[in-house]
N, C-alpha and C positions, 0 to 999 in steps of 0.2 A: 565529777564523774570522769573516769578515764577510759580510754579505748582498750578493748580486750578482744583479741581474735585468736581462738584456739580451736582444736578439733571438737571441743565440747560446747563452746559458747562464743557467740559474737555479740559484743556490747560496744556501742558507739555513743558518745554524747550527741545530743541534737545539734544539727548544723555542721557536724564534722565530716571530713573526707579523708579516707585512708587509701594510699596507693601502695600496692605490693607486687613484686614480680611473682608470676604464677603460671603454671601450665594449664591447659584446657581441663585436664582431669581435676586439678585443684580448684578451678573455678566451679566445676560441676559439684564438687563436694561442698563448697561453701553454699551454693544454692540449695543443695539438699539439706544441709544443716539448718538453714533458715526455715525450711518447711513450707507451709502454705501461706506464710506471712509475706508482706511486701516491704518490710523494713528489717535490715537496711537495704537500700537499693544496691544492686551489684551489677557491674558490667565488666566485660572482658574484651581486650583488644591487644593484639601484637605482643603476647607474652606478659601481659600486665592486667592486674585486677584492681578496680576501684570500688570502694565501698562508701556509701554516703547515707547518713541518717538525716532525713529531711526535717526542716522546721515546720511549724504549723502554717506559716505563710505560704510555704511551698504547695501544700495540698489545697489551700483556699484559692490561690491563683490558678492552679490547674483545673479545679472544678469550675471556676468562673469562666475561663476561656472555653472549656468544653461545653458549658451551658450556652455560651454565646454562639458557638458553632452549631449546636443543636437547634437553637432558636432561628438562626439564619436558614438552615436547611429546611426546617419545618415551614418557615415563611415562604420559601420557594417551592414547597411541595415536593421536595426531593427525597428519595429513598436513601437510607444509609444504615450502616452498622458501626457500633463504637465499642471499644475494648479498653478496660483498665481494671486491675493491673494486667500486664501481658509481658512475657519474655520473648524477645526475638533472638534467635540464635542460629548461627551457621557453624557447625562443628569445626573446631581447631582454628576458627577465624575470628568470630565475633559473637558477643552476647550482650544484649542491651535491653533496658526496660523503659520504654517511653512513658511519660506521664499519662498520655491519652493518645489513642490512634483511631482514625476514622476510615472506613471503607465507604466511598461515595460512588465513584464510577464502577468500582469492582465489587460492590456489596454482594452481588449474586454469587460470586466465586467462593465466598466464605460463609454464605448463608447456611445456618444449621450445623456448621462444623464445630465439634468440641475441641479439635486440635488443628493447628495450621502448620503445614510443612513449608518452612521459609525457603526451602530449595526449589519447591514446585509451585506453590500457590503465589498469587500476586502479592506484592507488599501493600501496606496501607496507603491510601491516597494522600492522607494528611496525618502528620504526627505533631503533637504538641509537647514541647519540653520547657520546663520552668528552670531557670538557672539562677539559683540564689547563692550557691556555694562554689561556683566555677567547676561544677562536676559535668555539666552538659557540653557536648561538642557536636555540631551539626554534621561533621564528617563521619561520626559514628554510624550514620545511616546510609553512607555511600555503598557499602557492600550489598545493601538490600534494594537499592535503587528506589527509595521512597521519593515520589514526585515533588512533594512539598512538605517542608518542615517549618513549624512556627517555634521560634526561640524567644521566650519572654524573659527579658533580662533588664534589671534596673527599671522596672515599670514601663518598659518599652517593648513593643512587638517587632521582632525581626523576621521577615518572611524570606525563606530560602527556597529556591526552585532548582530542579536538576534538568536543564535543557540539553546537557551533553555529558561530559565526564566529571564535572565539578559543580558543587552547589554555588549558586549566584544569588546575591541579595537583590530582592525585588521590592517595588513599592506597593504592589497589589497582589492579592491572592488570585490564583487562576480559578478558584471555586466561587469567589465572590468578587468578580472583577469590577463591578460598577458600584460597590459599596465602600464607603470610607471607613475601613476597619480601624485604622489608627485612632481616629477621633472617637469612634464608638467604644472601643476598648478602653481608651483613656477615661471617658466619662463613666463607664461601668466600673472601672477600678476605683475611681474616686468615690462613687456612690457606695460600693462594697465596703470601703474602709470607713466611710462616714456612717453607714447604716448596716446593710447586709447584702448578701448575694441576691436574694429574691427581689429586693428593691431595685437592684441594678438590672435584672432581667425584665422586670416590669417596665422600667424606663426604656430599655432597648425595644420592647414590643411597641411602645408608643412612638418611638422614632421610626419604626418600620411601617406604621400605618399609611403614610403617603405613598410609600413604595408599593404597598399592597393594593392601593386604589389604582395606581398607574398600571400595575401588572394585570389586575382584573379587567381594567378598561381595554387594554391592548388585546387581551384574549377575547373579549366580547366583540371587538371590532373585527378581528379575524374570523370569528364564528359567524358574524353577520354577513360578511362577504361570501362565505361558503353557503350559508342558508339562502341568500339572495340568488346565488347561482343555481342552487338546487330547485328553488321555487320558480325559476324562470320569470322573475319579476320583470315587468316591462321597462323599469328604469334601472336594470341591473348594471348599466354602463355608468351610473352615477359615480362621480369621483369619491375617493375615500373621505375627503373632507366633508362632503355632503352627508356621508353615512354618520358622521359624528355629530352633525348639527341639524339635519333634517330627516332623521330616521322615520318620523311619522309619515313622511310623504312617499316613502318607497317600500315600507315593510307591511306585511300582513299583521293583523291585530295581535296574534300570539307572540310575534317577534317584538312588537312595540313594548308590551308589558314586560317581557323578559329582559330587554335591553336596559331598562331603567331600574332593575333590581339593585 
């Protein structure tokens, strides 16, 4: 199969990347010619258009990483919104199509919207890019000021954050700072390729169980402190350590049974 780009048709072999000089208007025509489909991927930057026809591995890795993010956010009980496919564009400057984007801190700003104005609305908090064909570049997101970009390249996760004017490589995600993402993703990728994505996500949920217990326990301890204060318990000055070990000595009956749920 050969590459064909004409006013009537766009045809690219799977895994191929085509780079062409183009104006913003020509970029828009190519996007319109593609219609409602998402293949080929098209991006525009600095008078140049890049077209890419993804391989199946591209979509599988993108869905896996997105499922991992959703699982972690659900585990933390955090609200979010997610989009794919989506075209981010700034007229005459940039057009790009991330594999997945998440609104986490700013989900309310886009809740219910059918269209996002990239000049007015906040950017996604997290973007996922799969780089199989050297098509992806984290700097593409600089005009949008996306706070965090995950670039998955050669089976490795690269986490980029924007503390100032340029993206910098980091070891941890600002959205999951205490979780070992690198190890978890490596395990999930291995399970996905040996079995399937659903098996990988089941494994991740098992890994998260100890974290869930610790999270719930810390929340209960905090709630106990508040309840003791509100109930004016005679032993309310008991140290936090005592709350975790001698709850039955200081709590009313309804608190005792609730704590050990």
